[in-house]
Biotite code that builds the C-alpha atoms (Angstrom):
import biotite.structure as struc

atoms = struc.array([
    struc.Atom([-2.545, -129.135, 18.623], chain_id="A", res_id=1, res_name="MET", atom_name="CA", element="C"),
    struc.Atom([-1.376, -129.634, 22.159], chain_id="A", res_id=2, res_name="SER", atom_name="CA", element="C"),
    struc.Atom([-3.802, -128.935, 25.311], chain_id="A", res_id=3, res_name="HIS", atom_name="CA", element="C"),
    struc.Atom([-4.900, -131.283, 27.273], chain_id="A", res_id=4, res_name="GLN", atom_name="CA", element="C"),
    struc.Atom([-8.620, -131.194, 26.027], chain_id="A", res_id=5, res_name="ILE", atom_name="CA", element="C"),
    struc.Atom([-7.537, -132.408, 22.554], chain_id="A", res_id=6, res_name="ILE", atom_name="CA", element="C"),
    struc.Atom([-5.090, -134.395, 24.101], chain_id="A", res_id=7, res_name="SER", atom_name="CA", element="C"),
    struc.Atom([-8.517, -135.998, 26.626], chain_id="A", res_id=8, res_name="ASP", atom_name="CA", element="C"),
    struc.Atom([-10.558, -136.469, 22.982], chain_id="A", res_id=9, res_name="LEU", atom_name="CA", element="C"),
    struc.Atom([-8.179, -138.066, 21.393], chain_id="A", res_id=10, res_name="HIS", atom_name="CA", element="C"),
    struc.Atom([-7.015, -141.204, 23.639], chain_id="A", res_id=11, res_name="THR", atom_name="CA", element="C"),
    struc.Atom([-11.394, -141.617, 24.716], chain_id="A", res_id=12, res_name="ARG", atom_name="CA", element="C"),
    struc.Atom([-12.482, -144.323, 21.965], chain_id="A", res_id=13, res_name="TYR", atom_name="CA", element="C"),
    struc.Atom([-14.941, -146.670, 22.954], chain_id="A", res_id=14, res_name="THR", atom_name="CA", element="C"),
    struc.Atom([-13.366, -149.631, 24.205], chain_id="A", res_id=15, res_name="ALA", atom_name="CA", element="C"),
    struc.Atom([-14.547, -153.186, 23.250], chain_id="A", res_id=16, res_name="LYS", atom_name="CA", element="C"),
    struc.Atom([-14.047, -155.130, 26.096], chain_id="A", res_id=17, res_name="LYS", atom_name="CA", element="C"),
    struc.Atom([-12.877, -155.065, 29.270], chain_id="A", res_id=18, res_name="TYR", atom_name="CA", element="C"),
    struc.Atom([-10.672, -156.050, 32.206], chain_id="A", res_id=19, res_name="ASP", atom_name="CA", element="C"),
    struc.Atom([-12.964, -157.693, 34.520], chain_id="A", res_id=20, res_name="SER", atom_name="CA", element="C"),
    struc.Atom([-10.312, -158.011, 37.746], chain_id="A", res_id=21, res_name="ASN", atom_name="CA", element="C"),
    struc.Atom([-10.103, -153.895, 37.554], chain_id="A", res_id=22, res_name="LYS", atom_name="CA", element="C"),
    struc.Atom([-12.121, -151.157, 39.260], chain_id="A", res_id=23, res_name="ARG", atom_name="CA", element="C"),
    struc.Atom([-12.922, -148.287, 39.620], chain_id="A", res_id=24, res_name="ILE", atom_name="CA", element="C"),
    struc.Atom([-12.055, -146.141, 42.779], chain_id="A", res_id=25, res_name="SER", atom_name="CA", element="C"),
    struc.Atom([-14.480, -144.626, 45.633], chain_id="A", res_id=26, res_name="ALA", atom_name="CA", element="C"),
    struc.Atom([-12.360, -141.441, 44.665], chain_id="A", res_id=27, res_name="GLU", atom_name="CA", element="C"),
    struc.Atom([-13.142, -141.377, 40.983], chain_id="A", res_id=28, res_name="ASP", atom_name="CA", element="C"),
    struc.Atom([-16.766, -143.209, 40.594], chain_id="A", res_id=29, res_name="MET", atom_name="CA", element="C"),
    struc.Atom([-17.213, -139.677, 43.908], chain_id="A", res_id=30, res_name="ALA", atom_name="CA", element="C"),
    struc.Atom([-15.660, -137.354, 40.460], chain_id="A", res_id=31, res_name="ILE", atom_name="CA", element="C"),
    struc.Atom([-18.012, -138.996, 37.786], chain_id="A", res_id=32, res_name="ILE", atom_name="CA", element="C"),
    struc.Atom([-20.847, -138.640, 40.189], chain_id="A", res_id=33, res_name="THR", atom_name="CA", element="C"),
    struc.Atom([-20.742, -134.999, 40.585], chain_id="A", res_id=34, res_name="GLU", atom_name="CA", element="C"),
    struc.Atom([-19.842, -134.077, 37.321], chain_id="A", res_id=35, res_name="ALA", atom_name="CA", element="C"),
    struc.Atom([-23.088, -135.666, 36.247], chain_id="A", res_id=36, res_name="LEU", atom_name="CA", element="C"),
    struc.Atom([-25.287, -134.412, 38.537], chain_id="A", res_id=37, res_name="ARG", atom_name="CA", element="C"),
    struc.Atom([-23.200, -130.830, 37.938], chain_id="A", res_id=38, res_name="LEU", atom_name="CA", element="C"),
    struc.Atom([-23.994, -131.415, 33.471], chain_id="A", res_id=39, res_name="SER", atom_name="CA", element="C"),
    struc.Atom([-25.882, -129.108, 31.716], chain_id="A", res_id=40, res_name="ALA", atom_name="CA", element="C"),
    struc.Atom([-29.841, -128.756, 30.931], chain_id="A", res_id=41, res_name="SER", atom_name="CA", element="C"),
    struc.Atom([-31.958, -126.281, 29.379], chain_id="A", res_id=42, res_name="SER", atom_name="CA", element="C"),
    struc.Atom([-33.464, -124.058, 31.836], chain_id="A", res_id=43, res_name="ILE", atom_name="CA", element="C"),
    struc.Atom([-31.285, -126.308, 34.630], chain_id="A", res_id=44, res_name="ASN", atom_name="CA", element="C"),
    struc.Atom([-34.711, -128.792, 33.706], chain_id="A", res_id=45, res_name="SER", atom_name="CA", element="C"),
    struc.Atom([-32.798, -131.969, 34.644], chain_id="A", res_id=46, res_name="GLN", atom_name="CA", element="C"),
    struc.Atom([-34.999, -134.031, 33.895], chain_id="A", res_id=47, res_name="PRO", atom_name="CA", element="C"),
    struc.Atom([-33.055, -136.776, 34.109], chain_id="A", res_id=48, res_name="TRP", atom_name="CA", element="C"),
    struc.Atom([-32.056, -139.562, 36.851], chain_id="A", res_id=49, res_name="LYS", atom_name="CA", element="C"),
    struc.Atom([-28.407, -142.185, 36.719], chain_id="A", res_id=50, res_name="PHE", atom_name="CA", element="C"),
    struc.Atom([-28.407, -145.540, 37.589], chain_id="A", res_id=51, res_name="VAL", atom_name="CA", element="C"),
    struc.Atom([-24.919, -147.100, 38.901], chain_id="A", res_id=52, res_name="ILE", atom_name="CA", element="C"),
    struc.Atom([-25.191, -150.029, 37.922], chain_id="A", res_id=53, res_name="VAL", atom_name="CA", element="C"),
    struc.Atom([-22.392, -151.368, 40.332], chain_id="A", res_id=54, res_name="GLU", atom_name="CA", element="C"),
    struc.Atom([-23.007, -154.801, 42.385], chain_id="A", res_id=55, res_name="SER", atom_name="CA", element="C"),
    struc.Atom([-22.309, -157.685, 41.256], chain_id="A", res_id=56, res_name="ASP", atom_name="CA", element="C"),
    struc.Atom([-26.526, -158.257, 41.098], chain_id="A", res_id=57, res_name="GLU", atom_name="CA", element="C"),
    struc.Atom([-27.811, -155.327, 39.355], chain_id="A", res_id=58, res_name="ALA", atom_name="CA", element="C"),
    struc.Atom([-25.031, -157.001, 37.112], chain_id="A", res_id=59, res_name="LYS", atom_name="CA", element="C"),
    struc.Atom([-26.716, -160.128, 36.516], chain_id="A", res_id=60, res_name="GLN", atom_name="CA", element="C"),
    struc.Atom([-29.615, -157.434, 36.493], chain_id="A", res_id=61, res_name="ARG", atom_name="CA", element="C"),
    struc.Atom([-28.215, -156.182, 33.373], chain_id="A", res_id=62, res_name="LEU", atom_name="CA", element="C"),
    struc.Atom([-27.387, -158.661, 32.016], chain_id="A", res_id=63, res_name="HIS", atom_name="CA", element="C"),
    struc.Atom([-31.093, -160.037, 31.603], chain_id="A", res_id=64, res_name="ASP", atom_name="CA", element="C"),
    struc.Atom([-31.945, -157.310, 29.644], chain_id="A", res_id=65, res_name="THR", atom_name="CA", element="C"),
    struc.Atom([-29.690, -158.128, 26.469], chain_id="A", res_id=66, res_name="PHE", atom_name="CA", element="C"),
    struc.Atom([-32.267, -161.778, 26.506], chain_id="A", res_id=67, res_name="ALA", atom_name="CA", element="C"),
    struc.Atom([-34.194, -159.848, 23.157], chain_id="A", res_id=68, res_name="ASN", atom_name="CA", element="C"),
    struc.Atom([-31.776, -157.849, 20.927], chain_id="A", res_id=69, res_name="LYS", atom_name="CA", element="C"),
    struc.Atom([-28.619, -156.002, 21.553], chain_id="A", res_id=70, res_name="HIS", atom_name="CA", element="C"),
    struc.Atom([-26.508, -158.585, 22.430], chain_id="A", res_id=71, res_name="GLN", atom_name="CA", element="C"),
    struc.Atom([-23.478, -157.728, 21.297], chain_id="A", res_id=72, res_name="PHE", atom_name="CA", element="C"),
    struc.Atom([-23.224, -155.628, 24.254], chain_id="A", res_id=73, res_name="ASN", atom_name="CA", element="C"),
    struc.Atom([-24.633, -158.454, 27.374], chain_id="A", res_id=74, res_name="GLN", atom_name="CA", element="C"),
    struc.Atom([-20.612, -158.724, 27.955], chain_id="A", res_id=75, res_name="LEU", atom_name="CA", element="C"),
    struc.Atom([-20.017, -155.329, 29.192], chain_id="A", res_id=76, res_name="HIS", atom_name="CA", element="C"),
    struc.Atom([-22.937, -155.067, 31.434], chain_id="A", res_id=77, res_name="ALA", atom_name="CA", element="C"),
    struc.Atom([-20.276, -157.602, 34.236], chain_id="A", res_id=78, res_name="LYS", atom_name="CA", element="C"),
    struc.Atom([-16.605, -157.337, 33.005], chain_id="A", res_id=79, res_name="GLU", atom_name="CA", element="C"),
    struc.Atom([-17.310, -153.242, 33.146], chain_id="A", res_id=80, res_name="ALA", atom_name="CA", element="C"),
    struc.Atom([-16.591, -152.031, 36.599], chain_id="A", res_id=81, res_name="SER", atom_name="CA", element="C"),
    struc.Atom([-19.750, -150.266, 36.441], chain_id="A", res_id=82, res_name="HIS", atom_name="CA", element="C"),
    struc.Atom([-22.728, -149.041, 34.131], chain_id="A", res_id=83, res_name="THR", atom_name="CA", element="C"),
    struc.Atom([-24.467, -145.560, 33.950], chain_id="A", res_id=84, res_name="VAL", atom_name="CA", element="C"),
    struc.Atom([-27.784, -145.768, 33.316], chain_id="A", res_id=85, res_name="LEU", atom_name="CA", element="C"),
    struc.Atom([-29.071, -142.990, 32.311], chain_id="A", res_id=86, res_name="LEU", atom_name="CA", element="C"),
    struc.Atom([-33.001, -141.311, 31.836], chain_id="A", res_id=87, res_name="ALA", atom_name="CA", element="C"),
    struc.Atom([-35.082, -139.152, 31.021], chain_id="A", res_id=88, res_name="TYR", atom_name="CA", element="C"),
    struc.Atom([-38.585, -138.585, 32.046], chain_id="A", res_id=89, res_name="ASP", atom_name="CA", element="C"),
    struc.Atom([-41.366, -138.635, 29.541], chain_id="A", res_id=90, res_name="PRO", atom_name="CA", element="C"),
    struc.Atom([-43.509, -136.405, 31.773], chain_id="A", res_id=91, res_name="ALA", atom_name="CA", element="C"),
    struc.Atom([-41.248, -133.483, 33.080], chain_id="A", res_id=92, res_name="PHE", atom_name="CA", element="C"),
    struc.Atom([-44.140, -131.153, 34.826], chain_id="A", res_id=93, res_name="THR", atom_name="CA", element="C"),
    struc.Atom([-44.204, -128.010, 35.853], chain_id="A", res_id=94, res_name="LYS", atom_name="CA", element="C"),
    struc.Atom([-44.446, -129.014, 39.702], chain_id="A", res_id=95, res_name="ASP", atom_name="CA", element="C"),
    struc.Atom([-41.466, -130.737, 38.982], chain_id="A", res_id=96, res_name="LYS", atom_name="CA", element="C"),
    struc.Atom([-39.519, -127.745, 37.036], chain_id="A", res_id=97, res_name="PHE", atom_name="CA", element="C"),
    struc.Atom([-40.485, -125.550, 40.934], chain_id="A", res_id=98, res_name="VAL", atom_name="CA", element="C"),
    struc.Atom([-38.327, -128.163, 42.607], chain_id="A", res_id=99, res_name="LYS", atom_name="CA", element="C"),
    struc.Atom([-35.885, -126.663, 40.280], chain_id="A", res_id=100, res_name="ARG", atom_name="CA", element="C"),
    struc.Atom([-36.435, -123.140, 40.649], chain_id="A", res_id=101, res_name="VAL", atom_name="CA", element="C"),
    struc.Atom([-36.770, -123.126, 44.615], chain_id="A", res_id=102, res_name="ASP", atom_name="CA", element="C"),
    struc.Atom([-33.019, -124.847, 44.206], chain_id="A", res_id=103, res_name="ALA", atom_name="CA", element="C"),
    struc.Atom([-31.588, -122.152, 42.143], chain_id="A", res_id=104, res_name="GLU", atom_name="CA", element="C"),
    struc.Atom([-33.672, -119.783, 45.277], chain_id="A", res_id=105, res_name="VAL", atom_name="CA", element="C"),
    struc.Atom([-31.816, -121.534, 47.004], chain_id="A", res_id=106, res_name="ALA", atom_name="CA", element="C"),
    struc.Atom([-28.328, -121.700, 46.248], chain_id="A", res_id=107, res_name="SER", atom_name="CA", element="C"),
    struc.Atom([-28.041, -117.961, 45.604], chain_id="A", res_id=108, res_name="GLY", atom_name="CA", element="C"),
    struc.Atom([-28.093, -117.851, 42.432], chain_id="A", res_id=109, res_name="HIS", atom_name="CA", element="C"),
    struc.Atom([-31.460, -116.694, 41.559], chain_id="A", res_id=110, res_name="LEU", atom_name="CA", element="C"),
    struc.Atom([-32.841, -113.905, 44.007], chain_id="A", res_id=111, res_name="PRO", atom_name="CA", element="C"),
    struc.Atom([-36.392, -114.800, 45.401], chain_id="A", res_id=112, res_name="GLU", atom_name="CA", element="C"),
    struc.Atom([-37.796, -111.594, 44.224], chain_id="A", res_id=113, res_name="SER", atom_name="CA", element="C"),
    struc.Atom([-37.429, -113.755, 39.972], chain_id="A", res_id=114, res_name="MET", atom_name="CA", element="C"),
    struc.Atom([-38.560, -116.962, 41.719], chain_id="A", res_id=115, res_name="ARG", atom_name="CA", element="C"),
    struc.Atom([-41.672, -116.228, 40.211], chain_id="A", res_id=116, res_name="ASP", atom_name="CA", element="C"),
    struc.Atom([-41.194, -114.744, 36.552], chain_id="A", res_id=117, res_name="SER", atom_name="CA", element="C"),
    struc.Atom([-38.787, -117.944, 35.828], chain_id="A", res_id=118, res_name="PHE", atom_name="CA", element="C"),
    struc.Atom([-41.020, -120.289, 36.738], chain_id="A", res_id=119, res_name="MET", atom_name="CA", element="C"),
    struc.Atom([-41.750, -118.890, 32.980], chain_id="A", res_id=120, res_name="GLY", atom_name="CA", element="C"),
    struc.Atom([-39.487, -119.964, 32.086], chain_id="A", res_id=121, res_name="ALA", atom_name="CA", element="C"),
    struc.Atom([-41.248, -123.665, 31.385], chain_id="A", res_id=122, res_name="TYR", atom_name="CA", element="C"),
    struc.Atom([-42.145, -122.486, 28.629], chain_id="A", res_id=123, res_name="ALA", atom_name="CA", element="C"),
    struc.Atom([-39.473, -123.960, 26.683], chain_id="A", res_id=124, res_name="PHE", atom_name="CA", element="C"),
    struc.Atom([-41.548, -127.343, 28.158], chain_id="A", res_id=125, res_name="ALA", atom_name="CA", element="C"),
    struc.Atom([-44.238, -126.584, 27.396], chain_id="A", res_id=126, res_name="GLU", atom_name="CA", element="C"),
    struc.Atom([-44.062, -126.127, 23.981], chain_id="A", res_id=127, res_name="ALA", atom_name="CA", element="C"),
    struc.Atom([-42.439, -130.159, 23.426], chain_id="A", res_id=128, res_name="ASN", atom_name="CA", element="C"),
    struc.Atom([-45.257, -131.121, 25.461], chain_id="A", res_id=129, res_name="THR", atom_name="CA", element="C"),
    struc.Atom([-48.070, -133.247, 23.875], chain_id="A", res_id=130, res_name="ASP", atom_name="CA", element="C"),
    struc.Atom([-51.390, -133.126, 25.122], chain_id="A", res_id=131, res_name="GLU", atom_name="CA", element="C"),
    struc.Atom([-50.651, -135.975, 26.141], chain_id="A", res_id=132, res_name="GLN", atom_name="CA", element="C"),
    struc.Atom([-48.824, -134.702, 28.693], chain_id="A", res_id=133, res_name="GLY", atom_name="CA", element="C"),
    struc.Atom([-45.598, -136.280, 26.973], chain_id="A", res_id=134, res_name="ASN", atom_name="CA", element="C"),
    struc.Atom([-42.236, -133.946, 26.561], chain_id="A", res_id=135, res_name="ASN", atom_name="CA", element="C"),
    struc.Atom([-40.069, -137.320, 26.236], chain_id="A", res_id=136, res_name="GLY", atom_name="CA", element="C"),
    struc.Atom([-37.855, -136.214, 22.885], chain_id="A", res_id=137, res_name="SER", atom_name="CA", element="C"),
    struc.Atom([-37.552, -132.712, 24.867], chain_id="A", res_id=138, res_name="TRP", atom_name="CA", element="C"),
    struc.Atom([-36.178, -134.063, 28.444], chain_id="A", res_id=139, res_name="THR", atom_name="CA", element="C"),
    struc.Atom([-34.652, -137.060, 26.153], chain_id="A", res_id=140, res_name="LYS", atom_name="CA", element="C"),
    struc.Atom([-31.915, -134.670, 24.327], chain_id="A", res_id=141, res_name="ALA", atom_name="CA", element="C"),
    struc.Atom([-31.216, -132.785, 28.072], chain_id="A", res_id=142, res_name="GLN", atom_name="CA", element="C"),
    struc.Atom([-30.203, -136.991, 28.841], chain_id="A", res_id=143, res_name="VAL", atom_name="CA", element="C"),
    struc.Atom([-27.607, -136.821, 25.904], chain_id="A", res_id=144, res_name="TYR", atom_name="CA", element="C"),
    struc.Atom([-26.124, -132.928, 27.235], chain_id="A", res_id=145, res_name="LEU", atom_name="CA", element="C"),
    struc.Atom([-25.435, -135.410, 30.079], chain_id="A", res_id=146, res_name="ALA", atom_name="CA", element="C"),
    struc.Atom([-23.793, -138.508, 27.991], chain_id="A", res_id=147, res_name="LEU", atom_name="CA", element="C"),
    struc.Atom([-20.711, -135.842, 26.431], chain_id="A", res_id=148, res_name="GLY", atom_name="CA", element="C"),
    struc.Atom([-20.253, -134.472, 29.713], chain_id="A", res_id=149, res_name="ASN", atom_name="CA", element="C"),
    struc.Atom([-19.340, -137.603, 31.785], chain_id="A", res_id=150, res_name="LEU", atom_name="CA", element="C"),
    struc.Atom([-17.551, -139.096, 28.512], chain_id="A", res_id=151, res_name="LEU", atom_name="CA", element="C"),
    struc.Atom([-14.926, -136.711, 28.601], chain_id="A", res_id=152, res_name="HIS", atom_name="CA", element="C"),
    struc.Atom([-14.627, -137.012, 32.623], chain_id="A", res_id=153, res_name="THR", atom_name="CA", element="C"),
    struc.Atom([-14.036, -140.048, 31.544], chain_id="A", res_id=154, res_name="LEU", atom_name="CA", element="C"),
    struc.Atom([-10.866, -139.272, 29.646], chain_id="A", res_id=155, res_name="ALA", atom_name="CA", element="C"),
    struc.Atom([-9.268, -136.463, 32.022], chain_id="A", res_id=156, res_name="ARG", atom_name="CA", element="C"),
    struc.Atom([-9.760, -139.235, 34.538], chain_id="A", res_id=157, res_name="LEU", atom_name="CA", element="C"),
    struc.Atom([-8.807, -142.181, 32.005], chain_id="A", res_id=158, res_name="GLY", atom_name="CA", element="C"),
    struc.Atom([-11.179, -144.714, 32.319], chain_id="A", res_id=159, res_name="ILE", atom_name="CA", element="C"),
    struc.Atom([-12.662, -146.406, 29.230], chain_id="A", res_id=160, res_name="ALA", atom_name="CA", element="C"),
    struc.Atom([-16.268, -146.361, 27.490], chain_id="A", res_id=161, res_name="SER", atom_name="CA", element="C"),
    struc.Atom([-18.456, -147.402, 25.820], chain_id="A", res_id=162, res_name="THR", atom_name="CA", element="C"),
    struc.Atom([-21.658, -145.892, 25.174], chain_id="A", res_id=163, res_name="PRO", atom_name="CA", element="C"),
    struc.Atom([-24.531, -148.041, 23.874], chain_id="A", res_id=164, res_name="MET", atom_name="CA", element="C"),
    struc.Atom([-27.841, -146.673, 22.558], chain_id="A", res_id=165, res_name="GLU", atom_name="CA", element="C"),
    struc.Atom([-27.805, -151.451, 22.046], chain_id="A", res_id=166, res_name="GLY", atom_name="CA", element="C"),
    struc.Atom([-29.905, -151.106, 25.136], chain_id="A", res_id=167, res_name="VAL", atom_name="CA", element="C"),
    struc.Atom([-33.076, -152.954, 25.720], chain_id="A", res_id=168, res_name="ASP", atom_name="CA", element="C"),
    struc.Atom([-35.562, -149.408, 27.133], chain_id="A", res_id=169, res_name="ALA", atom_name="CA", element="C"),
    struc.Atom([-38.619, -152.336, 27.595], chain_id="A", res_id=170, res_name="ASP", atom_name="CA", element="C"),
    struc.Atom([-36.739, -154.540, 29.773], chain_id="A", res_id=171, res_name="LEU", atom_name="CA", element="C"),
    struc.Atom([-34.468, -152.486, 31.801], chain_id="A", res_id=172, res_name="ILE", atom_name="CA", element="C"),
    struc.Atom([-37.995, -150.627, 32.045], chain_id="A", res_id=173, res_name="GLY", atom_name="CA", element="C"),
    struc.Atom([-39.073, -153.845, 34.138], chain_id="A", res_id=174, res_name="GLU", atom_name="CA", element="C"),
    struc.Atom([-35.535, -155.238, 35.593], chain_id="A", res_id=175, res_name="LEU", atom_name="CA", element="C"),
    struc.Atom([-34.583, -151.388, 36.591], chain_id="A", res_id=176, res_name="PHE", atom_name="CA", element="C"),
    struc.Atom([-38.479, -150.020, 37.854], chain_id="A", res_id=177, res_name="SER", atom_name="CA", element="C"),
    struc.Atom([-37.948, -149.024, 41.278], chain_id="A", res_id=178, res_name="LYS", atom_name="CA", element="C"),
    struc.Atom([-34.064, -147.202, 40.840], chain_id="A", res_id=179, res_name="GLU", atom_name="CA", element="C"),
    struc.Atom([-35.718, -145.402, 37.543], chain_id="A", res_id=180, res_name="LEU", atom_name="CA", element="C"),
    struc.Atom([-39.241, -144.151, 39.307], chain_id="A", res_id=181, res_name="ASP", atom_name="CA", element="C"),
    struc.Atom([-40.610, -144.047, 35.908], chain_id="A", res_id=182, res_name="GLY", atom_name="CA", element="C"),
    struc.Atom([-37.688, -142.303, 33.927], chain_id="A", res_id=183, res_name="HIS", atom_name="CA", element="C"),
    struc.Atom([-36.238, -144.737, 30.899], chain_id="A", res_id=184, res_name="ILE", atom_name="CA", element="C"),
    struc.Atom([-33.317, -145.621, 29.635], chain_id="A", res_id=185, res_name="CYS", atom_name="CA", element="C"),
    struc.Atom([-32.715, -146.264, 26.225], chain_id="A", res_id=186, res_name="GLU", atom_name="CA", element="C"),
    struc.Atom([-29.328, -145.500, 26.423], chain_id="A", res_id=187, res_name="VAL", atom_name="CA", element="C"),
    struc.Atom([-26.306, -145.981, 29.414], chain_id="A", res_id=188, res_name="ALA", atom_name="CA", element="C"),
    struc.Atom([-22.712, -146.174, 29.148], chain_id="A", res_id=189, res_name="VAL", atom_name="CA", element="C"),
    struc.Atom([-20.360, -149.006, 30.402], chain_id="A", res_id=190, res_name="ALA", atom_name="CA", element="C"),
    struc.Atom([-17.268, -147.808, 32.476], chain_id="A", res_id=191, res_name="MET", atom_name="CA", element="C"),
    struc.Atom([-13.867, -149.996, 33.237], chain_id="A", res_id=192, res_name="GLY", atom_name="CA", element="C"),
    struc.Atom([-10.408, -150.498, 32.345], chain_id="A", res_id=193, res_name="TYR", atom_name="CA", element="C"),
    struc.Atom([-9.595, -152.805, 29.274], chain_id="A", res_id=194, res_name="PRO", atom_name="CA", element="C"),
    struc.Atom([-8.594, -155.883, 28.505], chain_id="A", res_id=195, res_name="ASP", atom_name="CA", element="C"),
    struc.Atom([-5.540, -154.496, 25.576], chain_id="A", res_id=196, res_name="GLN", atom_name="CA", element="C"),
    struc.Atom([-5.232, -158.082, 24.218], chain_id="A", res_id=197, res_name="GLU", atom_name="CA", element="C"),
    struc.Atom([-8.122, -158.664, 23.894], chain_id="A", res_id=198, res_name="GLN", atom_name="CA", element="C"),
    struc.Atom([-10.220, -154.927, 22.660], chain_id="A", res_id=199, res_name="ASP", atom_name="CA", element="C"),
    struc.Atom([-9.627, -154.785, 18.920], chain_id="A", res_id=200, res_name="TRP", atom_name="CA", element="C"),
    struc.Atom([-10.537, -151.565, 19.475], chain_id="A", res_id=201, res_name="ASN", atom_name="CA", element="C"),
    struc.Atom([-7.966, -150.766, 21.911], chain_id="A", res_id=202, res_name="TYR", atom_name="CA", element="C"),
    struc.Atom([-5.015, -148.084, 21.018], chain_id="A", res_id=203, res_name="GLY", atom_name="CA", element="C"),
    struc.Atom([-6.309, -147.496, 17.485], chain_id="A", res_id=204, res_name="LEU", atom_name="CA", element="C"),
    struc.Atom([-5.175, -143.699, 16.086], chain_id="A", res_id=205, res_name="PRO", atom_name="CA", element="C"),
    struc.Atom([-9.121, -141.896, 15.497], chain_id="A", res_id=206, res_name="LYS", atom_name="CA", element="C"),
    struc.Atom([-10.764, -141.207, 12.121], chain_id="A", res_id=207, res_name="ALA", atom_name="CA", element="C"),
    struc.Atom([-12.591, -138.339, 11.734], chain_id="A", res_id=208, res_name="ARG", atom_name="CA", element="C"),
    struc.Atom([-13.274, -136.162, 9.332], chain_id="A", res_id=209, res_name="LEU", atom_name="CA", element="C"),
    struc.Atom([-10.988, -133.159, 8.379], chain_id="A", res_id=210, res_name="PRO", atom_name="CA", element="C"),
    struc.Atom([-12.261, -129.832, 10.374], chain_id="A", res_id=211, res_name="LYS", atom_name="CA", element="C"),
    struc.Atom([-13.365, -127.661, 6.524], chain_id="A", res_id=212, res_name="GLU", atom_name="CA", element="C"),
    struc.Atom([-15.619, -130.771, 6.674], chain_id="A", res_id=213, res_name="ASP", atom_name="CA", element="C"),
    struc.Atom([-17.850, -129.886, 10.134], chain_id="A", res_id=214, res_name="VAL", atom_name="CA", element="C"),
    struc.Atom([-17.183, -126.618, 11.358], chain_id="A", res_id=215, res_name="VAL", atom_name="CA", element="C"),
    struc.Atom([-17.786, -123.298, 9.215], chain_id="A", res_id=216, res_name="GLU", atom_name="CA", element="C"),
    struc.Atom([-16.917, -119.599, 10.966], chain_id="A", res_id=217, res_name="VAL", atom_name="CA", element="C"),
    struc.Atom([-18.556, -117.103, 9.327], chain_id="A", res_id=218, res_name="VAL", atom_name="CA", element="C"),
])
């Protein structure tokens, strides 16, 4: 099949070794951050925060979060050009949703006359909120929508990526507490350009199940 989307997805892969001398341009980073901002979420909740690790100081902090586990991902902390910490709000309240609804009205997407009725959409969040006010399982699912959007954006830009659930959420929460502001990071994405000679996963053919095994048309 010949289509740019399919080409993007065929060439995207999980990088295992980055060239630490190559940096993502400011122009591409602007596209990446805007793509993250434009990611879809249920009821336009946007219950997330994206922390972009760019400076040497922040990279050292990220490197230190691998002190106890998942050391196989530790090298990416310093070698990748940038890393995005994708974090979710574990307590997404109705008061927080108000800010999103007001943005809907301010943008012209939602008529002012429909503001109060749209507030009723918060029922989706309430249905996933426990007695302690925690709805992290629901907000974390929204983060994965942004993750998919990010991976395709990077593929379109020709930038390698490594999605990592192998991170220490506790240590990230401790060492990036100011930036996360109460959000929880359980997945991150390293980004940059591969060391083509040392990245054993570079250039290998795509391995996926056949379409008839995973797609059912009814």
